[in-house]
N, C-alpha and C positions, 0 to 999 in steps of 0.2 A: 620550224616553219621557214620556208624560203621566201624572202621578200624580192619582188621583181617590179620594176617600173612599168607603166602601161605601154610605153614604146617597145620595150623588150618583149613583153607578153604578146603584143600584136605580131611581132616578127615570128615568134614561136607558133602562134595560131596559124599564120599564113603557111608555114612549113607543114603543120599538121594537116591542114586542108589539102595541100598539094600531095601529101603522102597518100591520100585516099582519092586522088585524081579529081578533086574539086576544081571547078573552072571559074573564070571571070572574077577573080578575087580582087576586091577593092577595100582599102582601108581608108576611112574618112575621119580626120581629126575634127571633132565637133566641140572641142573645149570652149571655143568662143561663142557657140550657138546655143548650148543647153547645159544645164547643171546635172543631167541624168547620167552622163558618161563623158569620157575624154575621146573615145574612139568607137566607131562602128566598123565592124568587119563584115563584109557582105560577100557571099560566094554562092555558087550553084552546083547542083548535082543533077544527073540526067534521069534518076529514078528515085522513088521513095526509099528503096533499099540503100542507094548511095548516099542520099541526104542523111539518113539515119547513121550510116557508117561514118560519115564525116563528123557528125555531132558526137557520136560515141568516142571516136578517136581523140577529139579535142578534150572531152571530159576525162578520158583515161590518161592522156599525157599530162594534163593539168594536175590531175590527182597525184601523179608521181612527184610533182613539184609542191605538193600540199596546197594547191590552189583549188578552191571549190566554188561552184557557181552559187549565186544568191537565188537564182531561179532558172528553170528550164521549161519552155512551153513548146507544144507541137510535136513531141516525140511520137505520139501514137499515130498521127496522120502521116508524118514524114513529108509534108508539102512545104512547110516553112517552120524550121526549128530555130527558136531563139534561146541563146545561152547568155545569161546575164552574169558577167564577172565584174560587177560594180563599175570600174572605170572603163571596161571594155565590154561592149555588147555585140554579140556575134549572131548574124542572121544567115542561116543556111537554107537556101531556097531550092525547090524543084525548078528546073529551067522554065517550065510552063507558068509557074506562079510569079517568078521574079519580075517579069515585065508588067504584070498587073499592078504590083505595089510600087515599083519604081522608086525605091528608097534613095537611090543615088540622086534623083531629081529633087526629092524633098529636102535633101541635105547638101545640095549642090554648092552652097556657100562655104562648106567645110573644105579643109585642105585634103585632097585626095592623094594617096600614095599608091604605088605599084603601077 
């Protein structure tokens, strides 16, 4: 099993999102704001197919590092897929959905990178 710290994992996730042409990637350090995670990574895709492809790529690449999610939600619909990797929670939104939920605003007190 490969051990990786959350900051390194976030950087890898950002690259995996970019590899599938995900857009508007934001990583928010929420360590001081909540106990559920250290980071939220938020990104967008332009279609359900792209949102699913981004999420699948993250899962496939993480699996190669022997890193497995605690949970995955929203795969069927492809409008908002949440991948819970314990310290890092990844939100992949369809562009149309992202503005409705505006997670960046909810967690604006976190430290944003990218």
